[in-house]
Phi, psi and omega in degrees: 000322179299319178295320179297318179294325176295320181291338180297338182266009177251145187276058174269152181304319181295323180292319179297319177299316182292320179297314179298319179297317179296320179297314181293322177296321177298319178296319181295327181277313185283318182086233183290139174238093185051235180254004184279318183227128176217080186288343184079176184297308182289328177295321179294319178296316180295317179298319180295316180294313180295322179298317179297319179297312180297319180296320179295316179298314180297318181292324177296315178298320180298314181294324179294317179295322179294321179293320179294322180292332181281343181285136179294138180274133178288131179293145178278121180271126179251154182201161173241019178262129186239129171263114185279140174240351175221153179106180181302331182255028179304132182092354181260156176241121187229158177270121176272164175303152182300339178290345180267015181303129182209169180290144178301132183100349180281154176295151179214160177201160177245183184282352181263008177090009176276137180231149180189216186227137176293131179242176185301150183296342179262012178292131180299142179269153178280138178299131184273117172274172179299319179295322180293321179294322178294319181291334181266011176070033180070038185286191184293137177296147187239153183277166176295144174264137185280351182225137179277166178290172181289096184289344180276355182294144175274111184265023180298331176235096183293353180275352180235162183194166172247009182266129185237130171263115185276140173237000176219147178106182182301333182255027181305129181096347181267157178240122183223157173275132181290148185288336183278168184267356184279121177276149180233159179293140179300133182098348180282152177297149178215161179203162177241174183291351183265008177091009176271142179221154182185221184226145176290132177239174183301147183294342179273000180297130179302137180272149176283133180299146180294000000 
């Protein structure tokens, strides 16, 4: 109750609703105040009804904000590892310079024109071939990836895929092939039945081992 009384003196929307409701309820109960306020019989009833509504709305907003504030905030995971979906290294996962550190799920690109999505910092990197190093402008050498891309994928349309890099859920940072047969455009949101969600990446992107 003490916290609630302290919040009444702050200009938050819920507090304003409650203050307005209390004032109208007071008018409805007290009625005339000398010559300043004389709402009459029906005015008092209307003030009382509107006041109760405003007080209820304000208290509901207050309780909702308190519940949201009590919920633990998920930490933002940052990484400099990028899974490319367009460019010479489409389907590859590479380490960008530390200056490119960004939140998982954010767009990323390198100086060679490759673009993709930031993935979890523990995502396996694609082994760098000579061609890949040249395409990446002589970038950082990369480790072997433990899982190959979905070789069963139909690459007739390289703009679509069933491979999803998750950035939310139990598998955040992992890359998996979706169980359904419907291909989606690269960069579109995707999710699986287990509550993981992320973005569609190129079908050649290495998959995270189960």
